[in-house]
C-alpha positions as a printed NumPy array, in Angstrom:
array([[ -2.858,   0.461, -19.262],
       [ -1.361,   3.124, -17.296],
       [  2.656,   3.505, -16.777],
       [  2.116,   4.132, -12.991],
       [  0.074,   3.251, -10.096],
       [ -0.72 ,   6.163,  -7.832],
       [ -1.235,   5.469,  -4.078],
       [ -2.895,   8.597,  -2.451],
       [ -1.319,   8.569,   1.215],
       [ -3.517,  10.572,   3.59 ],
       [ -2.521,  10.816,   7.364],
       [ -2.086,  13.415,   9.942],
       [  1.819,  13.381,   9.323],
       [  1.452,  14.32 ,   5.658],
       [ -1.216,  16.895,   6.56 ],
       [  0.877,  18.622,   9.04 ],
       [  4.205,  18.373,   6.947],
       [  3.218,  19.994,   3.772],
       [ -0.287,  21.554,   4.216],
       [ -1.291,  19.534,   1.525],
       [ -4.191,  16.957,   2.397],
       [ -2.171,  13.934,   0.699],
       [  0.98 ,  12.837,  -1.048],
       [  1.007,  10.591,  -3.879],
       [  3.352,   7.716,  -4.139],
       [  3.7  ,   6.406,  -7.819],
       [  5.192,   3.116,  -8.829],
       [  6.101,   2.121, -12.247],
       [  3.949,  -0.69 , -13.292],
       [  6.917,  -2.448, -15.185],
       [  8.578,  -2.817, -11.754],
       [  5.838,  -4.538, -10.044],
       [  6.374,  -8.319,  -9.726],
       [  3.872,  -9.598,  -7.035],
       [  0.971,  -7.897,  -4.72 ],
       [  0.025,  -9.661,  -1.442],
       [ -2.006,  -8.812,   1.487],
       [ -0.785,  -9.137,   5.065],
       [ -2.736,  -8.686,   8.256],
       [ -0.719,  -8.217,  11.401],
       [ -2.686,  -7.606,  14.863],
       [ -5.652,  -6.137,  12.78 ],
       [ -3.401,  -3.903,  10.698],
       [ -3.86 ,  -4.331,   7.045],
       [ -0.968,  -3.755,   4.483],
       [ -0.511,  -4.551,   0.833],
       [  2.97 ,  -5.878,   0.036],
       [  4.313,  -4.982,  -3.156],
       [  7.335,  -7.012,  -4.447],
       [  9.155,  -4.78 ,  -7.013],
       [ 11.524,  -5.967,  -9.508],
       [ 15.234,  -5.4  ,  -9.308],
       [ 17.753,  -5.781,  -6.429],
       [ 18.959,  -3.416,  -3.699],
       [ 22.188,  -3.826,  -1.748],
       [ 21.728,  -4.319,   2.052],
       [ 24.34 ,  -1.967,   3.309],
       [ 24.731,   0.279,   6.496],
       [ 21.782,   2.592,   5.226],
       [ 19.209,   0.092,   5.926],
       [ 17.483,  -0.387,   9.424],
       [ 18.416,  -4.214,   9.37 ],
       [ 22.015,  -3.674,   8.755],
       [ 22.92 ,  -4.839,  11.945],
       [ 21.642,  -8.43 ,  11.076],
       [ 22.288,  -8.672,   7.421],
       [ 26.041,  -8.76 ,   5.914],
       [ 26.827,  -5.464,   3.836],
       [ 27.448,  -7.324,   0.623],
       [ 23.876,  -9.195,   0.791],
       [ 21.626,  -8.57 ,  -1.85 ],
       [ 17.86 ,  -8.13 ,  -1.337],
       [ 14.602,  -7.607,  -2.98 ],
       [ 12.888,  -4.002,  -3.038],
       [  9.539,  -4.009,  -1.088],
       [  6.696,  -1.443,  -0.882],
       [  4.729,  -1.781,   2.037],
       [  1.471,   0.332,   1.837],
       [ -0.64 ,   0.385,   5.095],
       [ -4.503,   0.793,   5.336],
       [ -6.867,   2.92 ,   7.537],
       [-10.444,   3.921,   7.669],
       [ -9.428,   7.409,   8.617],
       [ -8.118,  10.037,   6.213],
       [ -6.133,  11.658,   9.228],
       [ -5.281,   8.928,  11.641],
       [ -4.214,   5.273,  11.805],
       [ -7.461,   3.541,  12.598],
       [ -7.406,  -0.272,  11.833],
       [-10.162,  -1.409,   9.515],
       [-12.62 ,  -4.007,  10.727],
       [-12.043,  -7.509,   9.458],
       [-12.433,  -7.566,   5.952],
       [-14.65 , -10.461,   4.867],
       [-15.059,  -9.456,   1.339],
       [-12.09 , -10.787,  -0.858],
       [-12.516,  -8.337,  -3.581],
       [-12.179,  -5.617,  -1.018],
       [ -8.735,  -6.556,   0.246],
       [ -5.952,  -4.071,  -0.223],
       [ -4.213,  -5.99 ,  -3.054],
       [ -7.331,  -6.081,  -5.107],
       [ -7.214,  -2.393,  -5.216],
       [ -3.855,  -2.575,  -6.799],
       [ -4.819,  -5.425,  -9.12 ],
       [ -7.673,  -3.152, -10.254],
       [ -5.303,  -0.315, -10.833],
       [ -2.892,  -2.511, -12.796],
       [ -5.667,  -3.768, -15.19 ],
       [ -7.339,  -0.152, -15.524],
       [ -7.399,   1.616, -18.868],
       [ -7.506,   5.164, -17.565],
       [ -6.441,   6.76 , -20.728],
       [ -3.599,   8.741, -18.803],
       [  0.041,   8.193, -17.309],
       [ -1.331,   7.174, -13.818],
       [ -4.05 ,   4.889, -12.361],
       [ -5.028,   5.278,  -8.745],
       [ -5.242,   2.301,  -6.333],
       [ -8.518,   3.202,  -4.62 ],
       [ -9.509,   1.39 ,  -1.734],
       [-12.949,  -0.281,  -1.193],
       [-14.908,  -0.452,   2.155],
       [-13.987,  -2.698,   5.12 ],
       [-15.852,  -5.376,   7.084],
       [-18.5  ,  -7.358,   5.043],
       [-18.658,  -4.634,   2.444],
       [-22.256,  -3.34 ,   3.227],
       [-22.139,   0.443,   3.957],
       [-24.37 ,   2.451,   6.239],
       [-26.62 ,   3.687,   3.492],
       [-27.491,  -0.03 ,   2.909],
       [-27.905,  -1.099,   6.564],
       [-24.388,  -2.024,   7.218],
       [-21.417,  -0.511,   9.007],
       [-18.752,  -0.652,   6.51 ],
       [-16.189,   2.256,   6.258],
       [-14.237,   3.76 ,   3.399],
       [-10.743,   2.708,   3.731],
       [ -7.548,   4.972,   2.805],
       [ -3.89 ,   4.549,   2.267],
       [ -2.21 ,   5.819,   5.533],
       [  1.394,   5.176,   4.87 ],
       [  3.843,   3.816,   2.25 ],
       [  7.158,   2.332,   3.229],
       [ 10.088,   1.158,   0.93 ],
       [ 12.365,  -1.343,   2.001],
       [ 14.811,  -4.168,   1.319],
       [ 14.555,  -7.86 ,   2.34 ],
       [ 17.607, -10.059,   2.278],
       [ 17.418, -12.829,  -0.205],
       [ 17.724, -16.358,   1.191]])
């Protein structure tokens, strides 16, 4: 098993900022506690809950509603797009093994023979690509954001 999961983030902001086509976000596999999918308004994301705790303080976006001494969990939210350079929401994913979380699960269980395994997304829709008479399109990781969520 690899030591890290690599998310290759591809979007216009990353392209413009560094001249590179994409940037990599690495997550230590020992820090991953849970992986889940979320769909909000047609936007697909994978929610990766990380082990450990983080203090909610003035540096957090939600500091106005969370007391400074609150302890929260660390979350990585990875957004999905069908464009390598823009935020384009995928068609409704109807094949469960094509959900974003499953790309992460496959990377977690891979044996790449190296330090990092890539979480590579599949296609959207019903999973049938144009070459086979379908309309499914390749998906890409378009954004990654680390945050803290207050514990209850």
